[in-house]
C-alpha positions in Angstrom: -29.8 33.5 -25.4 -31.5 32.0 -22.4 -32.3 28.9 -24.4 -28.6 28.4 -25.4 -27.5 28.9 -21.8 -30.0 26.3 -20.5 -28.7 23.9 -23.1 -25.1 24.4 -21.9 -26.2 23.9 -18.3 -27.8 20.6 -19.2 -24.7 19.3 -21.0 -22.5 20.4 -18.1 -24.7 18.6 -15.6 -24.7 15.4 -17.6 -21.0 15.4 -18.4 -19.9 16.3 -14.8 -20.4 12.8 -13.4 -21.7 10.5 -16.1 -20.6 8.7 -19.2 -22.8 10.6 -21.6 -24.2 8.4 -24.4 -25.5 10.5 -27.4 -27.0 7.6 -29.2 -30.2 5.8 -28.4 -29.9 2.7 -26.2 -29.9 -0.4 -28.4 -30.9 -3.6 -26.6 -29.9 -6.9 -28.2 -30.9 -10.3 -27.0 -27.4 -11.4 -26.1 -28.4 -13.2 -22.9 -31.0 -13.0 -20.1 -30.1 -11.0 -17.0 -28.6 -13.3 -14.4 -29.0 -11.0 -11.3 -25.3 -11.2 -10.8 -23.0 -8.2 -10.4 -19.3 -7.4 -10.7 -17.3 -5.1 -8.5 -14.2 -3.8 -10.3 -11.3 -2.8 -8.1 -8.7 -0.7 -9.7 -5.2 -0.7 -8.1 -4.2 2.6 -9.5 -0.5 3.3 -10.2 0.4 -0.3 -11.0 0.6 -2.8 -8.2 3.9 -4.7 -7.6 2.7 -8.3 -8.1 6.0 -9.8 -7.0 5.7 -8.5 -3.5 2.0 -9.3 -3.4 2.1 -12.9 -4.5 5.6 -14.1 -3.6 7.5 -17.1 -5.0 8.9 -17.5 -1.5 11.0 -20.6 -2.2 12.6 -19.3 -5.3 16.2 -18.1 -4.5 16.2 -15.8 -7.6 13.5 -13.7 -5.9 15.9 -12.7 -3.2 18.8 -12.2 -5.7 17.0 -9.7 -7.9 15.5 -7.9 -4.9 18.3 -7.7 -2.2 16.7 -4.7 -0.4 12.9 -5.1 -0.9 12.4 -8.8 -1.0 10.0 -10.0 1.8 11.4 -12.3 4.5 9.3 -15.3 5.4 8.0 -13.7 8.6 6.4 -11.0 6.4 4.3 -13.5 4.3 1.9 -16.4 4.8 1.9 -19.6 2.8 -0.9 -20.3 0.2 0.6 -23.4 -1.4 2.4 -24.1 -4.7 5.6 -22.5 -3.3 3.7 -19.2 -3.1 2.9 -16.8 -0.3 0.9 -13.7 0.2 2.1 -10.5 1.7 1.1 -10.6 5.4 -0.9 -7.3 5.1 -3.4 -9.4 3.1 -4.0 -11.7 6.1 -7.6 -10.4 6.4 -8.3 -12.2 3.2 -7.1 -15.6 4.5 -10.7 -16.6 5.6 -11.8 -16.1 2.0 -8.9 -18.2 0.8 -9.7 -21.0 3.3 -13.3 -21.0 2.3 -12.5 -21.3 -1.4 -13.9 -17.8 -2.1 -10.7 -16.2 -3.4 -8.8 -17.0 -6.6 -5.2 -15.8 -7.4 -4.8 -15.5 -11.1 -1.1 -15.3 -12.1 0.9 -13.7 -14.8 -1.7 -11.5 -16.4 -0.6 -9.1 -19.2 -0.8 -8.5 -22.9 1.4 -8.4 -26.0 3.5 -5.3 -26.6 3.3 -4.0 -23.0 2.8 -0.2 -22.9 4.4 1.4 -19.8 2.5 4.6 -19.8 0.1 4.9 -16.9 -2.5 6.7 -19.0 -2.2 4.5 -22.1 -2.0 1.2 -20.3 -5.0 1.7 -18.0 -6.9 2.7 -21.1 -5.9 -0.6 -22.7 -7.0 -2.6 -19.6 -10.3 -0.7 -19.4 -11.2 -1.0 -23.1 -9.8 -4.5 -23.7 -6.9 -3.6 -26.0 -3.2 -4.6 -26.4 0.0 -2.7 -26.8 -0.9 -1.6 -30.3 -4.5 -0.4 -30.0 -7.1 0.4 -27.4 -10.8 -0.5 -27.7 -13.4 2.2 -28.4 -15.7 1.3 -25.5 -15.3 -0.1 -22.0 -14.5 -3.8 -22.1 -17.9 -4.9 -20.9 -20.2 -2.0 -21.8 -21.5 -3.4 -25.1 -22.3 -6.9 -23.7 -23.9 -5.6 -20.5 -26.1 -3.2 -22.5 -27.0 -6.1 -24.8 -28.5 -8.3 -22.1 -32.3 -8.8 -22.4 -34.0 -6.7 -19.8 -31.0 -4.3 -19.2 -33.3 -1.4 -20.1 -35.0 -2.0 -16.7 -31.9 -1.4 -14.7 -31.3 1.5 -12.4 -28.0 1.9 -14.2 -25.7 -0.4 -16.2 -22.8 0.6 -14.0 -21.8 3.0 -11.2 -18.3 4.3 -10.4 -17.8 5.1 -6.8 -14.4 6.7 -7.3 -15.3 9.0 -10.1 -13.2 7.2 -12.8 -15.3 6.5 -15.9 -12.8 5.1 -18.4 -14.0 1.5 -18.0 -17.5 2.7 -18.7 -16.9 4.4 -22.1 -20.0 3.8 -24.2 -22.1 5.4 -26.9 -25.2 4.1 -25.2 -26.4 2.8 -21.9 -26.5 4.5 -18.5 -23.1 4.5 -16.8 -22.9 6.8 -13.8 -20.5 8.1 -11.2 -21.7 8.6 -7.7 -20.5 12.2 -8.0 -23.6 12.5 -10.3 -25.8 12.4 -7.3 -24.5 15.9 -6.4 -25.6 17.2 -9.8 -28.9 15.4 -9.8 -31.0 18.4 -8.6 -29.5 20.8 -11.1 -29.8 18.2 -13.9 -33.5 17.7 -13.0 -34.2 21.4 -12.9 -32.5 22.1 -16.2 -34.2 19.2 -17.9 -37.6 20.4 -16.8 -36.9 24.0 -17.9 -35.8 22.9 -21.4 -38.7 20.4 -21.6 -41.2 23.3 -21.4 -39.7 24.8 -24.7 -41.2 22.1 -26.9 -41.0 24.1 -30.1 -37.3 24.7 -29.8 -36.6 21.1 -29.0 -38.5 19.7 -32.0 -36.7 22.1 -34.3 -33.3 21.0 -33.0 -32.6 17.2 -33.4 -29.3 17.4 -31.5 -30.9 19.1 -28.6 -33.8 16.7 -28.7 -31.3 13.8 -28.5 -29.5 15.4 -25.5 -32.9 15.9 -23.9 -33.7 12.2 -24.3 -30.4 11.2 -22.7 -31.0 13.8 -20.0 -34.4 12.3 -19.2 -33.0 8.8 -19.1 -30.2 9.8 -16.7 -32.7 11.8 -14.7 -35.0 8.8 -14.3 -32.0 6.6 -13.3 -30.8 9.0 -10.7 -34.3 9.5 -9.3 -34.6 5.8 -8.8 -31.2 5.5 -7.2 -31.8 8.5 -4.9 -35.1 7.1 -3.8 -33.5 3.7 -2.8 -30.7 5.3 -1.0 -33.1 7.4 1.1 -34.8 4.2 2.2 -31.5 2.6 3.3 -31.4 1.6 6.9 -29.0 4.2 8.3 -28.8 2.3 11.6 -26.7 -0.3 9.7 -23.9 2.1 8.9 -20.9 0.2 7.5 -17.3 1.2 8.2 -14.1 -0.6 7.3 -10.7 0.5 8.7 -9.2 1.0 5.3 -9.1 4.7 4.5 -10.7 6.1 1.4 -10.8 2.7 -0.2 -12.7 1.4 2.8 -15.2 4.2 2.4 -15.8 3.2 -1.3 -16.0 -0.5 -0.4 -18.6 0.2 2.3 -20.6 2.4 -0.1 -20.6 -0.5 -2.6 -22.0 -2.8 0.1 -24.7 -0.2 1.0 -25.8 0.4 -2.6 -26.2 -3.4 -3.0 -28.1 -3.7 0.3 -30.3 -0.8 -0.8 -31.4 -2.9 -3.8 -29.9 -0.6 -6.5 -30.0 -2.6 -9.7 -26.7 -2.1 -11.5 -24.6 -5.1 -12.6 -21.3 -3.3 -12.4 -19.8 -1.2 -9.7 -16.2 0.2 -9.6 -14.0 1.3 -6.7 -10.3 2.3 -6.6 -7.3 2.2 -4.3 -4.7 4.8 -5.4 -0.9 5.1 -4.7 0.7 2.0 -6.2 3.4 3.8 -8.3 6.1 2.8 -5.9 9.3 4.0 -7.6 10.9 4.6 -4.2 10.7 3.5 -0.5 8.5 0.5 -1.5 9.4 -1.5 1.5 7.1 0.7 3.7 4.7 2.2 1.1 3.5 -1.0 -0.5 2.5 -2.8 2.7 0.3 0.2 3.7 -1.6 -0.1 0.4 -2.1 -3.8 0.7 -3.3 -3.3 4.3 -6.1 -1.1 3.0 -6.8 -3.5 0.2 -7.0 -6.6 2.5 -9.2 -4.8 5.1 -11.5 -3.3 2.5 -12.1 -6.4 0.6 -12.5 -8.5 3.7 -15.0 -6.1 5.1 -16.9 -6.0 1.8 -17.0 -9.8 1.8 -18.4 -9.9 5.3 -21.1 -7.3 4.5 -22.2 -9.1 1.4 -22.4 -12.4 3.2 -24.5 -10.8 5.9 -26.9 -9.2 3.4 -27.2 -12.4 1.3 -25.5 -11.1 -1.8 -22.1 -12.9 -1.7 -23.1 -15.7 -4.0 -24.3 -13.3 -6.7 -21.3 -10.9 -6.5 -17.9 -11.2 -8.1 -15.0 -8.9 -7.2 -12.0 -8.5 -9.6 -8.9 -6.5 -9.1 -7.0 -4.9 -12.0 -4.1 -2.5 -12.6 -2.4 -0.9 -15.6 0.6 -3.1 -15.5 2.9 -4.9 -13.0 6.3 -3.7 -11.9 9.8 -4.8 -12.9 11.1 -7.9 -11.3 14.4 -6.1 -10.6 14.4 -3.5 -7.8 15.8 0.0 -8.7 18.4 2.2 -6.9 15.7 4.0 -4.9 14.6 0.7 -3.2 11.5 0.7 -5.3 10.3 -0.8 -8.6 9.7 0.8 -12.0 7.0 0.1 -14.6 6.9 -3.5 -15.7 4.7 -6.1 -17.3 2.9 -9.2 -15.8 1.2 -9.2 -12.5 -1.3 -11.4 -10.5 -4.8 -10.4 -9.7 -7.6 -11.5 -7.4 -11.1 -12.7 -7.9 -13.5 -13.2 -4.9 -17.0 -14.5 -4.7 -19.1 -17.1 -3.0 -19.6 -18.7 -6.4 -16.1 -19.4 -7.6 -13.5 -22.1 -7.0 -10.8 -20.4 -5.0 -7.1 -21.3 -5.1 -4.2 -20.6 -7.5 -4.9 -20.3 -11.2 -2.4 -20.0 -14.0 1.4 -20.1 -14.0 3.7 -17.8 -12.2 6.2 -16.1 -14.6 9.7 -17.7 -14.6 12.2 -15.5 -12.8 14.9 -17.2 -14.7 13.5 -16.1 -18.0 13.3 -12.3 -17.7 13.4 -9.9 -20.6 15.5 -6.9 -19.6 14.4 -7.2 -16.0 10.8 -7.8 -16.8 8.6 -10.9 -16.4 6.9 -12.5 -19.4 3.1 -12.7 -19.0 1.7 -16.2 -18.9 -2.0 -15.4 -19.4 -3.6 -12.7 -21.6 -5.7 -10.6 -19.3 -8.6 -10.7 -21.8 -9.0 -14.3 -21.0 -10.3 -13.2 -17.6 -12.7 -10.8 -19.4 -13.9 -13.6 -21.6 -14.6 -15.9 -18.6 -16.5 -13.1 -16.7 -18.7 -12.3 -19.7 -19.3 -15.9 -20.8 -19.4 -17.8 -17.5 -20.4 -15.2 -14.9 -22.8 -13.1 -16.9 -23.8 -16.0 -19.2 -23.0 -14.1 -22.4 -21.4 -16.9 -24.5 -20.7 -14.8 -27.6 -19.0 -11.7 -26.4 -16.2 -9.3 -27.4 -13.5 -11.5 -26.0 -14.7 -15.0 -27.0 -11.5 -15.5 -29.0 -9.5 -15.2 -25.8 -11.3 -18.0 -23.9 -8.8 -19.9 -21.8 -9.5 -23.5 -20.9 -7.7 -23.0 -17.6 -10.5 -20.7 -16.4 -13.5 -22.7 -17.6 -14.1 -24.3 -14.2 -13.4 -21.3 -12.0 -17.1 -20.6 -11.5 -19.3 -23.0 -9.5 
């Protein structure tokens, strides 16, 4: 009975904050590790792209949004007849330095408007008909030569693990650190029962995974303890700012994980968008600007790429509650010291709507293909077929 109880304790400890892989880690020689990292920024709830990147000189924008359209004193110009919401002004230095790219019209065929289903599609690389089985980059990141020496393949700082779905690899949530001591103690207790372990292949496999995760967490914990606490990082951006600061601290601590994830929640603006949405963008702008400054100061800006994503955009037409409902295409941002900033892609035509929705102009998987092939130097990847010539020169 005690043996079965200990086994349940171990499984609970692992599942609590980690993507548990129950198959051995398989390392393929897809590409050499580049030392580069990616920070994924989820805009949870579906960001309204049309009040984020505004076609400010298009009269149709004001016609379809008589109550929530932004006046010219609430935006700042970025060229190509486009403007950014003024709450994103903290990102203007990144734009001016060529460190920020605005990628327009991202979406996919057969748009699904369910929050749960569409974010699953974005995080696994599917379309409106089918989601993928694993996180969109897990297989390729695990396949990089030398990835078995990483502290972790990826770390979620907000607790969300959907983008890290995997049957192998070490994908962690920072909430795992709270379970580290119990995981370690339970693993050691079960390890002493060698006879039971050898007679139970399933338990033996779980033990192997527990040990791998245990070792990973031990390494991460050790590096965090050595972090210079006198360089405490704070951004005035609420919970999102806390996550962004934590990302900067983990990188500064030397934690070797090529993918980090943070999240800003609250973008489901069905009503009162005119005041709710700016507050969200204020946190986004301050958090990302602060993260950029920290990474420049620590010398990691050239080797770090930041990418925003969201389950879908919102409808072009405002609703009766002075908000917007679930829609289709939306712009997203990429930031790094090693990209060519500016405006990429084509803004959806507001004169060619489908039942109040914009048509996407670029498949979002094209961005995934460019990140894997050109950022991580994995030329043959899950999304090679979606390579877009317009994105080939975005990296320096």
